[in-house]
LUMFISE-937916 format. One record per residue (C-alpha): x negated, y, z. Coordinates in nm, 3 decimals, always signed. Each point is the difference from the previous one (the first is absolute). Layout:
<sites>
X	Y	Z;
...
</sites>
This chain:
<sites>
+7.713	-1.692	+13.052;
+0.277	-0.044	-0.258;
+0.107	-0.358	-0.046;
+0.157	-0.178	-0.295;
+0.281	-0.233	+0.107;
+0.158	-0.260	-0.224;
+0.272	-0.253	+0.064;
-0.069	-0.369	-0.045;
+0.250	+0.000	-0.285;
-0.194	+0.272	-0.178;
-0.331	-0.182	+0.045;
+0.139	-0.326	-0.136;
+0.209	+0.139	-0.285;
-0.067	-0.192	-0.320;
-0.221	-0.260	+0.168;
+0.048	-0.375	-0.002;
+0.227	-0.144	+0.266;
-0.152	-0.194	+0.287;
-0.017	-0.376	-0.033;
+0.131	-0.246	+0.257;
-0.317	-0.182	+0.104;
+0.045	-0.179	+0.332;
-0.250	-0.053	+0.278;
+0.047	-0.373	-0.051;
-0.116	+0.032	-0.362;
-0.324	+0.161	+0.118;
-0.045	-0.259	+0.274;
+0.043	-0.281	-0.253;
-0.248	+0.167	-0.235;
-0.254	+0.014	+0.284;
+0.039	-0.369	+0.068;
-0.271	-0.151	+0.217;
-0.298	+0.130	-0.196;
+0.035	+0.379	+0.032;
-0.267	+0.179	+0.199;
+0.072	+0.104	+0.359;
+0.006	+0.374	+0.059;
-0.218	+0.169	+0.259;
+0.158	+0.341	+0.052;
-0.235	+0.266	+0.135;
+0.250	+0.249	+0.136;
-0.139	+0.347	+0.060;
+0.267	+0.057	+0.265;
+0.253	-0.242	+0.151;
+0.307	+0.126	-0.183;
-0.056	-0.227	-0.301;
+0.165	-0.290	+0.179;
+0.341	+0.168	-0.008;
+0.102	-0.178	-0.322;
-0.083	-0.358	+0.105;
+0.078	-0.254	+0.270;
-0.142	-0.310	+0.166;
-0.360	+0.066	-0.101;
-0.308	+0.012	+0.225;
-0.149	+0.336	+0.094;
-0.355	+0.052	+0.124;
-0.128	+0.300	+0.192;
-0.348	-0.158	+0.008;
-0.171	-0.163	-0.297;
-0.268	-0.240	+0.113;
-0.054	-0.308	-0.212;
+0.188	-0.198	+0.269;
+0.297	+0.240	-0.011;
+0.024	-0.026	-0.377;
-0.041	-0.378	+0.018;
+0.301	-0.009	+0.237;
+0.213	+0.223	-0.222;
-0.082	-0.176	-0.326;
+0.038	-0.332	+0.177;
+0.367	+0.070	+0.069;
+0.066	-0.067	-0.368;
+0.173	+0.337	-0.044;
-0.014	+0.137	-0.355;
-0.130	+0.331	+0.133;
-0.175	+0.119	+0.314;
-0.032	+0.360	+0.117;
-0.317	+0.150	+0.143;
+0.049	+0.338	+0.166;
-0.314	+0.191	-0.096;
+0.142	+0.343	+0.094;
-0.248	+0.154	-0.243;
+0.222	+0.295	-0.079;
-0.115	+0.141	+0.334;
-0.371	-0.055	-0.074;
-0.273	+0.187	-0.182;
-0.087	-0.142	-0.344;
-0.322	-0.171	+0.107;
+0.167	-0.175	+0.293;
+0.299	-0.097	-0.213;
-0.233	-0.155	-0.259;
-0.186	-0.200	+0.263;
+0.325	-0.129	+0.150;
+0.138	-0.109	-0.338;
-0.327	-0.178	-0.075;
+0.005	-0.182	+0.335;
+0.360	-0.117	-0.042;
-0.059	-0.115	-0.356;
-0.316	-0.191	+0.089;
+0.161	-0.178	+0.295;
+0.313	-0.078	-0.201;
-0.199	-0.154	-0.284;
-0.198	-0.212	+0.246;
+0.315	-0.117	+0.180;
+0.169	-0.079	-0.330;
-0.300	-0.206	-0.112;
+0.014	-0.201	+0.323;
+0.370	-0.072	-0.057;
-0.040	-0.066	-0.372;
+0.247	+0.269	-0.108;
-0.024	+0.277	-0.261;
+0.079	+0.356	+0.105;
+0.067	+0.332	-0.165;
-0.026	+0.338	+0.169;
+0.281	+0.251	+0.036;
-0.109	+0.350	+0.099;
+0.326	+0.120	+0.154;
+0.025	+0.374	+0.036;
+0.242	+0.289	+0.012;
+0.293	+0.027	-0.240;
-0.063	+0.375	-0.008;
-0.359	-0.052	-0.120;
-0.197	+0.085	+0.314;
-0.301	-0.216	+0.081;
-0.350	-0.100	-0.109;
+0.037	-0.053	-0.372;
-0.202	-0.106	-0.201;
-0.240	-0.083	+0.283;
+0.191	-0.297	+0.143;
+0.064	-0.190	-0.325;
-0.362	+0.068	-0.097;
-0.128	-0.161	+0.321;
+0.227	-0.302	-0.042;
-0.123	-0.042	-0.356;
-0.359	+0.004	+0.120;
+0.073	-0.262	+0.266;
+0.163	-0.229	-0.256;
-0.288	+0.051	-0.240;
-0.246	-0.106	+0.269;
+0.195	-0.327	+0.020;
-0.013	-0.052	-0.375;
+0.350	+0.129	-0.078;
+0.045	+0.263	-0.271;
+0.300	+0.233	+0.028;
+0.177	+0.081	-0.325;
+0.244	+0.264	+0.117;
+0.118	+0.219	+0.286;
+0.381	+0.009	-0.003;
+0.133	+0.327	+0.144;
+0.361	-0.018	+0.122;
+0.082	+0.255	+0.276;
+0.377	-0.027	-0.058;
+0.221	-0.066	+0.304;
+0.362	+0.020	-0.108;
+0.138	-0.057	+0.352;
-0.169	+0.322	+0.109;
+0.075	+0.202	-0.315;
-0.335	-0.029	-0.180;
+0.035	-0.093	-0.365;
-0.217	+0.024	-0.310;
+0.146	+0.087	-0.342;
-0.202	+0.076	-0.315;
-0.315	-0.008	+0.211;
+0.123	+0.276	+0.234;
+0.039	-0.092	+0.365;
+0.296	+0.150	+0.185;
+0.115	+0.034	+0.360;
+0.360	+0.062	+0.099;
+0.335	-0.174	+0.020;
+0.309	-0.061	-0.209;
+0.190	+0.248	+0.216;
-0.250	+0.286	-0.021;
-0.176	-0.069	-0.328;
-0.364	-0.080	-0.075;
-0.302	+0.231	+0.002;
-0.338	-0.068	-0.166;
-0.216	-0.108	+0.290;
-0.267	+0.262	-0.073;
+0.258	+0.266	+0.092;
+0.077	-0.148	+0.344;
-0.150	+0.054	+0.345;
-0.182	-0.333	-0.036;
-0.222	+0.142	-0.276;
-0.116	+0.271	+0.241;
-0.131	-0.254	+0.253;
-0.304	+0.141	+0.184;
-0.210	-0.310	-0.061;
+0.136	-0.153	-0.321;
+0.158	+0.284	-0.196;
+0.035	-0.005	-0.379;
+0.162	+0.187	-0.289;
+0.112	-0.252	-0.261;
+0.340	-0.171	-0.012;
-0.076	-0.199	-0.314;
-0.177	-0.311	+0.129;
-0.241	-0.001	-0.294;
-0.107	+0.354	+0.083;
-0.011	-0.089	+0.371;
-0.244	-0.283	-0.077;
-0.222	+0.246	-0.190;
+0.026	+0.256	+0.282;
-0.082	-0.246	+0.276;
-0.276	-0.178	-0.193;
-0.154	+0.340	-0.081;
+0.011	-0.072	-0.370;
-0.144	-0.351	+0.010;
+0.330	-0.120	-0.142;
+0.140	+0.245	-0.254;
+0.379	+0.024	+0.000;
+0.008	-0.078	-0.372;
-0.178	-0.330	+0.069;
+0.226	-0.114	+0.283;
+0.230	-0.280	-0.117;
+0.371	+0.030	+0.073;
+0.294	-0.240	+0.007;
+0.318	+0.191	-0.078;
+0.342	-0.067	+0.144;
+0.139	-0.090	-0.342;
-0.273	-0.256	-0.064;
+0.034	-0.143	+0.349;
+0.375	-0.046	-0.041;
+0.022	-0.109	-0.365;
-0.338	-0.102	-0.143;
-0.186	-0.249	+0.224;
-0.247	-0.074	-0.277;
-0.109	+0.365	-0.003;
-0.052	-0.013	+0.378;
-0.202	-0.320	-0.029;
-0.208	+0.158	-0.276;
-0.091	+0.294	+0.226;
-0.090	-0.218	+0.299;
-0.189	-0.262	-0.198;
-0.191	+0.273	-0.183;
-0.145	+0.151	+0.318;
-0.373	-0.046	+0.065;
-0.263	+0.140	+0.234;
+0.245	+0.099	+0.277;
+0.186	+0.241	-0.225;
+0.286	+0.187	+0.172;
+0.359	-0.046	-0.118;
+0.301	+0.194	+0.130;
+0.352	-0.139	-0.009;
+0.346	+0.152	-0.019;
+0.220	-0.142	+0.277;
+0.348	+0.105	+0.112;
+0.156	-0.300	+0.173;
-0.071	-0.348	+0.133;
+0.069	-0.182	-0.325;
-0.268	+0.213	-0.167;
-0.251	-0.120	+0.258;
+0.109	-0.359	-0.063;
-0.042	+0.039	-0.376;
-0.349	+0.133	+0.063;
-0.071	-0.289	+0.238;
+0.090	-0.255	-0.267;
-0.236	+0.171	-0.244;
-0.280	+0.011	+0.257;
+0.040	-0.370	+0.078;
-0.007	-0.079	-0.374;
-0.319	+0.202	-0.045;
-0.160	-0.171	+0.299;
+0.076	-0.340	-0.150;
-0.183	+0.123	-0.309;
-0.306	+0.066	+0.216;
+0.039	+0.368	+0.089;
-0.087	+0.132	+0.347;
+0.148	+0.315	+0.147;
-0.021	+0.227	+0.301;
+0.328	+0.168	+0.090;
+0.025	+0.357	+0.133;
+0.362	+0.020	+0.103;
+0.284	+0.122	+0.221;
+0.188	-0.222	+0.248;
+0.251	-0.200	-0.212;
-0.251	-0.131	-0.255;
-0.109	-0.291	+0.221;
+0.359	-0.104	+0.063;
+0.059	-0.024	-0.375;
-0.325	-0.175	-0.085;
+0.046	-0.277	+0.258;
+0.362	-0.053	-0.104;
+0.152	+0.104	+0.329;
+0.358	+0.124	-0.016;
+0.117	+0.324	+0.156;
+0.051	-0.063	+0.369;
+0.302	+0.108	+0.199;
-0.075	+0.231	+0.294;
-0.059	-0.183	+0.326;
+0.298	-0.009	+0.234;
-0.004	+0.109	+0.363;
+0.035	-0.369	+0.096;
-0.306	-0.096	-0.204;
-0.200	+0.278	+0.162;
+0.107	-0.119	+0.344;
-0.121	-0.353	-0.074;
-0.352	+0.139	-0.041;
+0.012	+0.138	+0.355;
+0.101	-0.335	+0.150;
-0.265	-0.114	+0.246;
-0.224	+0.295	-0.082;
-0.111	+0.326	+0.154;
+0.299	+0.195	-0.129;
+0.271	-0.238	+0.119;
+0.093	+0.179	+0.322;
-0.085	+0.356	-0.103;
+0.280	+0.256	-0.020;
-0.136	+0.255	-0.246;
-0.253	+0.051	-0.274;
-0.250	+0.255	-0.120;
-0.003	+0.180	-0.332;
-0.344	+0.129	-0.094;
+0.008	+0.277	-0.263;
-0.326	+0.099	-0.166;
+0.118	+0.081	-0.353;
+0.031	+0.367	-0.093;
+0.191	-0.022	-0.328;
+0.325	+0.192	-0.019;
+0.206	-0.319	-0.021;
-0.129	-0.120	+0.337;
+0.087	+0.330	+0.164;
+0.357	-0.021	-0.132;
+0.033	-0.361	+0.118;
-0.128	+0.096	+0.344;
+0.260	+0.276	+0.021;
+0.280	-0.251	-0.070;
-0.136	-0.243	+0.259;
-0.012	+0.280	+0.254;
+0.362	+0.100	-0.064;
+0.136	-0.355	-0.005;
-0.180	-0.167	+0.292;
-0.153	+0.278	+0.214;
-0.328	-0.182	+0.073;
-0.256	+0.140	+0.238;
-0.252	+0.187	-0.217;
-0.364	+0.036	+0.093;
-0.246	+0.190	-0.215;
-0.369	-0.073	-0.047;
-0.129	+0.351	-0.053;
-0.259	-0.021	-0.277;
-0.199	+0.315	+0.094;
-0.024	-0.129	+0.361;
-0.110	-0.347	-0.116;
-0.276	+0.163	-0.202;
-0.117	+0.194	+0.305;
-0.136	-0.051	+0.352;
+0.336	-0.060	+0.174;
+0.074	-0.315	-0.201;
-0.021	-0.256	+0.283;
+0.221	+0.189	+0.245;
+0.257	+0.069	-0.271;
+0.023	-0.366	-0.100;
+0.017	-0.130	+0.359;
+0.291	+0.229	+0.080;
+0.182	-0.098	-0.318;
-0.045	-0.375	+0.067;
+0.136	+0.030	+0.354;
+0.308	+0.182	-0.129;
+0.052	-0.261	-0.274;
-0.013	-0.295	+0.240;
+0.247	+0.170	+0.231;
+0.238	+0.088	-0.286;
+0.006	-0.357	-0.139;
+0.199	-0.104	+0.304;
+0.301	+0.191	-0.128;
-0.027	+0.019	-0.379;
-0.202	+0.012	-0.319;
-0.307	+0.222	-0.021;
-0.131	+0.187	-0.303;
-0.372	+0.068	+0.008;
-0.090	+0.240	-0.275;
-0.291	+0.206	-0.109;
+0.063	+0.372	-0.024;
+0.181	+0.078	-0.325;
-0.251	+0.259	-0.124;
-0.252	-0.188	-0.213;
-0.361	+0.085	+0.090;
-0.248	-0.049	-0.283;
-0.370	+0.057	-0.049;
-0.194	+0.203	-0.256;
-0.046	-0.299	-0.229;
+0.141	-0.354	-0.041;
-0.262	-0.160	+0.227;
+0.071	+0.250	+0.278;
+0.373	-0.060	-0.036;
-0.051	-0.376	+0.028;
-0.213	+0.052	+0.314;
+0.278	+0.203	+0.162;
+0.256	-0.264	-0.098;
-0.212	-0.275	+0.159;
-0.045	+0.201	+0.321;
+0.374	+0.052	+0.030;
+0.063	-0.365	-0.078;
-0.240	-0.101	+0.280;
+0.217	+0.198	+0.241;
+0.318	-0.168	-0.126;
-0.163	-0.342	+0.041;
-0.104	+0.071	+0.359;
+0.351	+0.110	+0.091;
+0.159	-0.316	-0.144;
-0.266	-0.225	+0.153;
+0.049	+0.135	+0.350;
+0.381	-0.006	-0.025;
-0.017	-0.366	-0.105;
-0.217	-0.080	+0.303;
+0.245	+0.170	+0.240;
+0.342	-0.064	-0.151;
+0.036	-0.224	-0.312;
+0.272	+0.153	-0.220;
+0.297	-0.172	-0.164;
-0.132	+0.099	-0.344;
-0.257	+0.228	-0.160;
+0.064	+0.207	-0.312;
-0.300	+0.167	-0.163;
+0.077	+0.275	-0.250;
-0.277	+0.072	-0.250;
-0.263	-0.214	-0.169;
-0.314	+0.079	+0.200;
+0.208	+0.005	+0.317;
+0.147	-0.344	-0.076;
-0.337	-0.161	-0.057;
-0.174	+0.142	+0.304;
+0.295	-0.062	+0.234;
+0.015	-0.363	-0.116;
-0.367	-0.089	+0.014;
-0.124	+0.211	+0.289;
+0.305	+0.115	+0.192;
+0.179	-0.337	+0.011;
-0.298	-0.227	-0.058;
+0.161	-0.179	-0.296;
-0.251	-0.209	-0.195;
+0.232	-0.244	-0.178;
+0.368	+0.037	-0.073;
+0.276	-0.114	-0.232;
+0.200	+0.260	-0.189;
+0.357	-0.119	+0.050;
+0.181	+0.230	-0.241;
+0.148	+0.346	-0.047;
+0.209	+0.199	+0.244;
+0.170	+0.192	-0.282;
+0.060	-0.110	-0.362;
-0.345	-0.035	-0.157;
-0.181	+0.217	+0.252;
-0.132	+0.014	+0.360;
-0.152	-0.331	+0.108;
+0.013	-0.188	+0.329;
-0.309	-0.189	+0.116;
+0.006	-0.278	+0.256;
-0.335	+0.001	+0.184;
-0.134	-0.357	+0.010;
-0.238	+0.042	+0.293;
-0.112	+0.261	+0.251;
+0.157	+0.243	+0.246;
+0.280	+0.104	-0.238;
+0.130	-0.351	-0.067;
+0.378	+0.013	+0.008;
+0.018	+0.375	-0.064;
+0.151	+0.077	-0.344;
-0.234	+0.239	-0.178;
+0.150	+0.223	-0.268;
-0.223	+0.143	-0.272;
+0.175	+0.307	-0.136;
-0.167	+0.202	-0.276;
+0.021	+0.375	+0.029;
+0.142	+0.051	-0.348;
+0.284	-0.255	-0.030;
+0.369	-0.013	+0.086;
+0.271	+0.263	+0.018;
+0.053	+0.242	+0.285;
+0.194	-0.260	+0.202;
-0.252	-0.283	-0.042;
-0.203	+0.034	+0.320;
+0.310	+0.032	+0.217;
+0.160	-0.299	-0.177;
-0.304	-0.218	+0.073;
-0.011	+0.105	+0.366;
+0.372	-0.071	+0.032;
-0.057	-0.359	-0.109;
-0.306	-0.048	+0.221;
+0.180	+0.137	+0.304;
+0.284	-0.257	-0.020;
</sites>
């Protein structure tokens, strides 16, 4: 497939310059009356842009009461719905929303929902915002607009003139519909223009010509025009927003807060950095090796010598990062063979692999990876079933290694992999995201309770970072 690359300079030529809105300005605009955010994250990688916020792997009313009771401006609920069939994803969103609204009522706080999804447009849209709207409606709350902001500048996803791009300043930017992400077996699409993408994914329910848009020029130089768009939304109308950098997100946040004070209610369908901007949190510096070591103190990972890196992602970027890690640190590599896992020799294969992993941890880091050839089904549901079966095998391997030899750290590469390793492999139910391992990306969770307490857990999306990123993170963890 031929691709059209453009430099950032070319994309921004003739457009208004970015403003200098600070995180403090947004925080002050929020004051003490702004709604708390309940972030339903369809895989765990959405936490990579924030720090010091509670994370839930389970979503009972009691869990949400605990998280909201911390007073944090946002709480994350790891729904992992990107790995689920549509019907199951809908039911899970409904359950989280219902329990969150009940917990909020008990605490006397107002909440808004953020449907956090992939910055390359993969996931259950419009299903998830639709379900959240229904849940709010059942509690007497009418939603005026669905704000669609997939941009993630730290990872090279930007939106200009309605067109969403993936790339980098070094290599240029490609319309996202021309990338490998658009060919995803479960969530593929054709459109790069977000208005056309909304029409495509809603199967014509929302025509592209009817989708509202906030342009970069308006965002940067005409706040009244932005307010007019937001305050004019009714009946959960979708609006897409041009975003290139953090100050653009902060300008949007100020406009959203103004519209909310005027009585508007929104659901947000967004990429990772949106929450950081809307709660007025500044960009966080990457955690140091010393800060990581403090998390181990008194915990299961304190006396361990080496860690495990679990690689489930199949995107090209992950493969390149794995190659660099292999060259730089020479870890022991063990492969979960997908065809074998799908067959009758599964149990023997996994038992042998686990024994080898436990033995290897005595002398160095261990990479546990699924075979690099992606196995898919005949349709999206079949592909999701295969992905879940493989993920079950990954979970069992991590679970049994933890029982035998707690590691110094765990890195999980890939969204579905990260969620399942956290909740089922390590038994994490509640955690605090402490911050990023690299500038703006790759989050570290500190498990609050359970068998992985004191083991730094690194959530590493498959599609972020440069070729050196995985090896750089492991270098810091190994210190």
